[in-house]
C-alpha positions as CSV (number, residue, x, y, z in Angstrom):
1,M,-3.2,-11.6,-14.9
2,L,0.0,-9.6,-15.6
3,G,-1.9,-7.3,-18.0
4,E,-4.4,-6.5,-15.3
5,I,-1.6,-5.5,-12.8
6,V,0.1,-3.4,-15.4
7,E,-3.2,-1.7,-16.3
8,A,-3.8,-1.0,-12.6
9,L,-0.3,0.5,-12.2
10,N,-0.8,2.7,-15.3
11,S,-4.2,3.9,-14.2
12,W,-2.8,4.8,-10.7
13,E,0.1,6.7,-12.3
14,G,-2.3,8.8,-14.3
15,T,-4.1,10.1,-11.2
16,C,-1.1,12.1,-9.9
17,S,0.4,15.2,-11.3
18,H,3.3,15.5,-9.0
19,A,6.3,13.1,-8.8
20,K,6.0,13.0,-5.0
21,D,2.4,12.0,-5.2
22,R,3.2,9.3,-7.7
23,S,5.8,7.8,-5.4
24,R,3.2,7.7,-2.6
25,W,0.7,5.9,-4.8
26,R,3.4,3.3,-5.6
27,I,3.9,2.8,-1.9
28,V,0.2,2.3,-1.4
29,L,-0.1,-0.1,-4.3
30,A,2.9,-2.1,-3.1
31,C,1.5,-2.1,0.5
32,I,-1.9,-3.3,-0.7
33,S,-0.3,-6.1,-2.7
34,W,2.0,-7.2,0.1
35,T,-0.9,-7.2,2.7
36,I,-3.0,-9.3,0.4
37,W,-0.1,-11.6,-0.3
38,K,0.6,-12.1,3.4
39,E,-3.0,-12.8,4.1
40,R,-3.2,-15.3,1.3
41,D,-0.1,-17.1,2.6
42,S,-1.5,-17.1,6.1
43,R,-4.8,-18.7,4.8
44,C,-3.1,-21.2,2.5
45,F,-0.2,-22.4,4.6
46,Q,-1.2,-21.8,8.2
47,S,-4.9,-22.1,8.0
48,L,-5.2,-18.7,9.7
49,E,-7.8,-16.2,8.5
50,N,-8.0,-12.5,9.6
51,D,-11.3,-10.6,9.3
52,V,-11.5,-7.6,7.0
53,Q,-11.0,-5.0,9.8
54,K,-7.7,-6.8,10.8
55,I,-6.5,-6.9,7.2
56,K,-7.2,-3.1,6.9
57,L,-5.4,-2.5,10.1
58,N,-2.4,-4.5,8.9
59,F,-2.4,-2.4,5.7
60,I,-2.5,0.9,7.6
61,L,0.3,-0.2,10.0
62,L,2.5,-1.4,7.2
63,L,1.9,1.8,5.2
64,C,2.8,3.9,8.3
65,F,6.0,1.9,8.8
66,W,7.0,2.0,5.1
67,C,6.3,5.8,4.9
68,N,8.2,6.4,8.1
69,Q,11.2,4.6,6.6
70,I,11.0,6.3,3.2
71,Y,10.1,9.8,4.3
72,S,12.0,9.9,7.6
73,N,13.8,13.1,6.6
74,D,10.7,14.7,5.3
75,T,8.3,16.7,7.4
76,V,5.3,14.9,5.8
77,S,3.3,13.0,8.4
78,I,1.5,9.8,7.7
79,I,-1.8,11.7,7.9
80,D,-0.5,14.0,5.1
81,V,0.4,11.0,3.0
82,L,-3.1,9.4,3.5
83,D,-4.8,12.8,2.8
84,S,-2.9,13.1,-0.5
85,L,-4.3,9.8,-1.7
């Protein structure tokens, strides 16, 4: 499993030519991983299951929050971040 994750990270790194874009890809990958982890925990330990649309919404909201925290002094909007992906 670890090899698959490392390979995914390396392939995502190769898609960006600018350092700023690479950091945004890292945020997206971390956000996807965290969203899936939280959904898994919810299903395993609380017997709660969200539908796919809710999971996507949770991802977008978390991504917006994290980007707002990281890029708060930057003029980049969340729309710009999503467009750059």
